[in-house]
C-alpha positions as CSV (number, residue, x, y, z in Angstrom):
1,M,161.1,-165.8,-105.1
2,E,163.5,-169.0,-105.1
3,Q,163.0,-171.0,-108.0
4,T,161.7,-174.6,-106.7
5,V,163.2,-177.8,-108.3
6,L,161.4,-180.7,-106.6
7,E,158.1,-180.4,-104.6
8,V,156.5,-183.1,-102.8
9,K,153.2,-182.7,-101.4
10,N,151.0,-184.7,-99.0
11,L,153.2,-188.5,-100.1
12,T,151.6,-191.3,-99.0
13,V,153.2,-195.0,-100.1
14,S,151.3,-197.9,-98.7
15,F,151.6,-201.6,-98.5
16,H,149.0,-204.3,-98.2
17,T,149.9,-207.5,-96.3
18,E,148.7,-210.1,-95.0
19,K,148.5,-208.1,-91.5
20,G,147.1,-205.0,-92.5
21,V,148.3,-201.9,-94.4
22,I,151.5,-200.3,-93.8
23,T,152.0,-196.7,-94.5
24,P,156.1,-196.5,-94.5
25,V,155.1,-192.8,-96.0
26,N,152.6,-190.4,-95.0
27,G,151.8,-187.8,-96.4
28,V,155.1,-186.3,-96.8
29,W,156.0,-182.5,-97.7
30,L,159.2,-181.7,-99.2
31,R,160.6,-179.0,-100.9
32,V,164.7,-178.8,-103.0
33,P,165.2,-175.3,-104.4
34,A,167.3,-175.1,-106.8
35,G,170.8,-175.1,-106.4
36,K,170.0,-176.2,-102.8
37,I,170.8,-179.4,-100.5
38,V,168.2,-180.6,-98.6
39,G,169.0,-183.1,-95.7
40,V,166.2,-185.9,-94.7
41,V,167.0,-187.4,-91.3
42,G,165.8,-189.7,-89.2
43,E,166.1,-193.2,-87.4
44,S,166.3,-196.5,-89.7
45,G,162.9,-197.5,-91.0
46,C,161.4,-194.2,-90.2
47,G,160.8,-193.6,-94.3
48,K,163.6,-192.2,-95.3
49,S,165.0,-194.3,-98.6
50,M,160.9,-195.5,-99.1
51,T,160.6,-191.8,-99.8
52,A,163.2,-191.5,-101.9
53,R,162.2,-194.7,-103.7
54,A,158.9,-193.1,-104.4
55,I,160.4,-189.9,-105.6
56,M,162.3,-192.3,-108.5
57,G,159.3,-194.1,-109.4
58,L,160.8,-197.6,-107.9
59,I,158.3,-198.6,-105.5
60,K,157.5,-202.5,-106.1
61,F,154.2,-204.5,-105.8
62,P,153.5,-204.8,-103.1
63,G,153.9,-201.7,-102.1
64,K,151.9,-198.2,-104.5
65,V,151.9,-194.6,-104.6
66,T,148.5,-194.2,-102.6
67,G,148.3,-190.1,-102.5
68,G,150.2,-186.8,-103.3
69,E,152.3,-185.0,-105.8
70,I,155.6,-185.4,-106.9
71,L,156.2,-182.4,-108.7
72,L,159.8,-181.7,-110.8
73,D,159.9,-178.5,-112.4
74,G,156.3,-178.4,-111.9
75,R,155.5,-181.3,-113.5
76,N,153.6,-183.7,-111.6
77,I,155.8,-187.1,-112.6
78,A,153.6,-189.5,-110.3
79,V,150.8,-189.8,-112.7
80,L,153.4,-190.8,-115.5
81,P,153.7,-193.9,-117.5
82,E,156.5,-196.1,-116.4
83,K,157.8,-195.7,-120.1
84,Q,158.0,-191.8,-119.3
85,R,159.2,-192.0,-115.8
86,R,162.0,-194.2,-117.2
87,A,163.1,-191.9,-119.7
88,L,163.4,-189.4,-117.2
89,R,165.5,-191.6,-114.1
90,G,169.0,-190.6,-115.0
91,A,168.4,-187.6,-117.4
92,E,166.5,-185.1,-115.8
93,I,166.4,-187.2,-112.3
94,S,169.2,-189.6,-110.8
95,M,170.2,-191.3,-107.3
96,I,172.8,-192.9,-105.3
97,F,171.5,-195.8,-103.5
98,Q,173.2,-197.3,-100.1
99,E,175.7,-199.8,-101.1
100,P,177.7,-199.4,-104.5
101,M,178.8,-203.2,-104.6
102,T,175.2,-204.5,-105.0
103,S,174.2,-201.2,-106.8
104,L,177.6,-202.1,-109.9
105,N,177.1,-205.2,-111.8
106,P,179.6,-207.1,-110.9
107,V,180.7,-208.5,-114.3
108,V,180.9,-205.7,-116.0
109,K,183.8,-203.2,-116.0
110,V,182.5,-199.8,-114.5
111,G,183.5,-197.4,-117.4
112,R,180.9,-199.9,-119.9
113,Q,178.2,-199.4,-117.2
114,V,178.6,-195.5,-117.6
115,D,178.8,-195.6,-120.8
116,E,175.5,-197.6,-121.0
117,A,174.3,-194.8,-118.5
118,V,174.8,-192.0,-121.0
119,R,174.1,-194.0,-124.2
120,L,170.8,-194.7,-123.1
121,H,169.7,-191.4,-122.7
122,T,171.5,-189.3,-125.6
123,H,172.1,-191.9,-128.4
124,C,175.6,-191.0,-128.8
125,T,178.2,-193.6,-130.3
126,R,180.6,-195.6,-127.9
127,A,183.4,-193.8,-128.2
128,E,181.6,-190.9,-127.6
129,A,180.3,-192.2,-124.6
130,K,183.5,-193.2,-123.0
131,R,184.6,-189.7,-123.8
132,K,182.0,-188.4,-122.3
133,T,182.3,-191.1,-119.4
134,L,186.3,-190.4,-118.5
135,E,185.6,-186.6,-118.2
136,M,183.1,-187.1,-115.5
137,F,185.6,-189.6,-113.6
138,R,188.0,-186.5,-114.0
139,E,185.2,-184.4,-112.7
140,V,184.2,-186.9,-109.5
141,E,188.1,-186.5,-109.3
142,I,188.4,-190.4,-109.4
143,P,192.3,-190.5,-110.2
144,E,193.8,-192.6,-113.6
145,P,190.6,-192.5,-115.0
146,E,191.4,-194.3,-118.2
147,T,192.8,-197.4,-116.1
148,R,189.3,-196.8,-113.7
149,Y,187.6,-197.7,-116.7
150,N,188.6,-201.2,-117.3
151,C,188.0,-202.2,-113.5
152,Y,185.9,-204.4,-112.0
153,P,183.3,-203.2,-109.4
154,H,185.3,-205.7,-106.3
155,Q,188.7,-203.9,-108.1
156,L,187.9,-200.9,-106.7
157,S,187.9,-199.4,-102.7
158,G,184.7,-198.5,-100.9
159,G,185.1,-194.4,-101.6
160,L,185.9,-195.0,-105.8
161,R,182.8,-197.5,-106.0
162,Q,180.6,-194.4,-104.4
163,R,182.5,-192.0,-107.0
164,V,181.5,-194.3,-109.7
165,M,178.5,-194.3,-108.7
166,I,178.2,-190.4,-108.4
167,A,179.7,-190.4,-112.1
168,M,176.7,-192.7,-113.4
169,A,174.1,-190.5,-111.6
170,M,175.5,-187.1,-112.9
171,I,176.8,-187.9,-116.6
172,C,173.9,-186.7,-118.3
173,R,173.6,-183.7,-115.9
174,P,169.9,-184.5,-114.2
175,R,168.2,-181.3,-112.6
176,L,168.0,-183.4,-109.3
177,L,170.3,-186.0,-107.2
178,I,169.2,-187.8,-104.8
179,A,171.9,-189.3,-102.7
180,D,170.7,-192.1,-100.3
181,E,173.2,-192.4,-97.4
182,P,176.5,-192.0,-99.9
183,T,178.7,-192.2,-96.9
184,T,177.7,-195.4,-95.5
185,A,180.4,-197.5,-94.4
186,L,183.4,-195.6,-95.5
187,D,185.8,-193.5,-93.4
188,V,185.6,-190.2,-92.3
189,T,188.4,-189.2,-94.5
190,V,186.5,-190.8,-97.8
191,E,183.5,-189.5,-96.1
192,A,184.4,-186.1,-96.1
193,Q,186.0,-186.2,-99.9
194,I,182.5,-187.5,-100.8
195,L,180.9,-184.6,-99.1
196,K,182.7,-182.4,-101.0
197,L,182.0,-183.4,-104.4
198,L,177.9,-183.2,-102.8
199,E,178.9,-179.9,-102.5
200,K,180.5,-178.8,-105.5
201,L,177.8,-180.5,-107.7
202,R,175.3,-178.2,-105.7
203,D,178.0,-175.1,-106.3
204,G,177.4,-176.3,-110.5
205,G,173.2,-176.0,-110.4
206,T,173.0,-179.8,-109.3
207,S,170.0,-179.4,-106.6
208,V,170.9,-182.2,-104.1
209,L,168.2,-184.5,-101.9
210,L,170.6,-186.2,-99.1
211,I,169.5,-188.7,-97.4
212,S,171.2,-189.7,-94.1
213,H,170.9,-191.1,-90.3
214,N,173.9,-188.9,-89.8
215,L,173.1,-186.0,-87.9
216,G,177.4,-184.9,-88.8
217,V,177.0,-185.2,-92.0
218,I,173.3,-183.2,-92.8
219,A,174.8,-180.4,-90.3
220,R,177.9,-179.7,-92.3
221,T,176.7,-180.4,-96.1
222,C,172.8,-179.1,-96.1
223,D,171.6,-175.8,-96.3
224,E,168.2,-177.0,-95.5
225,V,167.1,-180.2,-93.2
226,S,163.9,-181.8,-92.9
227,V,163.1,-184.5,-89.9
228,M,161.2,-187.6,-90.4
229,Y,160.1,-190.0,-87.9
230,A,157.0,-192.5,-88.5
231,G,157.0,-192.1,-92.0
232,R,156.2,-188.1,-91.6
233,I,158.1,-184.9,-91.6
234,V,158.0,-183.8,-87.7
235,E,160.4,-180.6,-88.5
236,H,162.4,-178.6,-91.3
237,G,163.8,-175.3,-91.6
238,E,167.1,-174.3,-92.2
239,T,170.2,-176.0,-91.1
240,A,171.3,-173.5,-88.6
241,A,168.2,-172.4,-87.1
242,L,167.5,-176.3,-86.5
243,F,170.2,-177.2,-85.0
244,E,170.8,-174.2,-82.3
245,K,166.9,-174.5,-82.0
246,P,165.2,-177.2,-82.6
247,L,161.6,-176.8,-81.9
248,H,160.5,-181.3,-82.0
249,P,161.3,-183.4,-79.0
250,Y,162.2,-186.0,-81.5
251,T,164.6,-183.9,-83.1
252,R,165.9,-182.4,-79.5
253,G,166.3,-186.2,-78.9
254,L,168.6,-186.9,-81.7
255,L,170.8,-183.9,-81.2
256,R,171.4,-184.6,-77.5
257,S,171.9,-188.2,-78.6
258,V,175.3,-187.1,-80.3
259,A,178.6,-187.0,-78.9
260,S,179.8,-183.8,-78.7
261,L,184.2,-183.1,-78.5
262,R,183.6,-179.5,-76.9
263,A,185.1,-179.8,-73.6
264,G,182.5,-180.3,-70.6
265,G,179.8,-181.5,-73.3
266,E,176.5,-183.2,-71.6
267,T,176.1,-186.2,-71.0
268,L,174.4,-188.3,-73.6
269,Q,171.1,-189.1,-73.4
270,T,168.6,-191.9,-75.3
271,I,165.2,-191.4,-76.7
272,P,163.1,-193.8,-74.9
273,G,161.4,-196.7,-76.2
274,V,161.1,-197.9,-79.8
275,V,160.2,-197.1,-83.0
276,P,156.5,-197.6,-83.1
277,N,155.4,-200.3,-85.4
278,L,153.4,-199.3,-88.1
279,L,150.4,-201.4,-87.6
280,H,149.8,-199.9,-85.3
281,L,150.1,-196.7,-84.5
282,S,148.3,-194.5,-82.0
283,K,145.5,-192.0,-83.2
284,G,147.3,-189.0,-81.6
285,C,150.9,-188.0,-82.5
286,A,153.3,-191.3,-83.5
287,F,156.1,-190.0,-81.0
288,S,153.8,-189.4,-77.6
289,L,155.0,-193.4,-76.4
290,R,158.4,-191.9,-76.6
291,C,158.1,-188.3,-75.8
292,G,158.5,-186.7,-72.1
293,Q,156.1,-183.4,-73.0
294,C,153.0,-186.1,-74.2
295,G,149.9,-185.1,-72.9
296,A,146.0,-186.2,-72.8
297,D,146.3,-184.4,-76.6
298,C,149.2,-185.5,-77.6
299,E,147.6,-189.1,-77.2
300,Q,144.0,-188.5,-79.4
301,N,144.6,-185.9,-81.9
302,A,147.3,-186.0,-84.6
303,P,149.1,-182.1,-84.7
304,E,149.2,-180.4,-87.7
305,F,152.9,-179.5,-89.5
306,R,152.7,-175.7,-89.0
307,E,155.4,-172.8,-89.0
308,I,156.5,-171.6,-86.1
309,A,159.1,-169.1,-87.2
310,P,159.5,-167.5,-90.4
311,G,160.9,-170.9,-92.4
312,H,161.0,-173.0,-89.7
313,F,158.3,-175.8,-89.0
314,A,157.3,-178.6,-86.5
315,R,154.8,-181.1,-86.2
316,C,153.8,-180.8,-82.4
317,F,151.5,-179.1,-79.7
318,R,154.3,-178.0,-77.2
319,T,157.4,-176.5,-79.2
320,E,160.2,-175.0,-77.2
321,K,159.5,-171.8,-78.2
322,E,155.7,-171.6,-77.3
323,G,157.2,-173.6,-73.8
324,E,159.5,-170.3,-73.4
325,E,156.5,-168.1,-74.3
């Protein structure tokens, strides 16, 4: 049986505001097997990054994890005190944030910032930390690592800053790496290099949770993918199966909105409407107001997340498979 590094069960995150309670993560289920890259894809504001922050234990007031379990190698880390969660971050589970320029300290040389991460968790000497940092710089293919070690973030290109962030995340060889939009604002050549690096880390035994709104990135890199909408996972399956035969209307809408270079490709289509206000979600399916297949049952009842085909799950009353049958 496939070993599971991360399993998220019914995770819920709530924010208490003056206008009411907002639930950007609502009963999320995720599983990351050992040595696999699992993608989470969806529009901006669907809850992808909030889910990642909840897994890392980085939800701040007025937000709070109000339900569910976060199992890392079978251990529920959601109930651990902050001191123990802090010890896990970087050592067993790490995260690459969306924008490295805002994640790196602008007045500290990047080598020293990575040194700090390794010294925090291993208590090695400064000289040993520098040696390990330079080794990791070479592993993530940073050219001239001795020179880059003494650079400030603003002296590096976007691609090199992202490699520094990956080096910092991987310096203690964590079991799980969460990559939140790691190729945002990078040109396609650098994007391809970063994705190749993530695949290299995966092949080396690190499990990866890759968050992106870019379907091309997900299709190229991930072994499995979860589609997220309005705080919920609405479809999950192996990447090839999901892209070839999407079951949820939202997933099909996302795929139809992506340009294709193939001759005779279909005209691009948009998903009508806008992402719903989380303060005023309908009691039925959150996608019902934008769905061309919506019926009375969709408006009144929330569909369950169920297995439609082996290993392929969807939260919908009317999947494409059932429609064909």
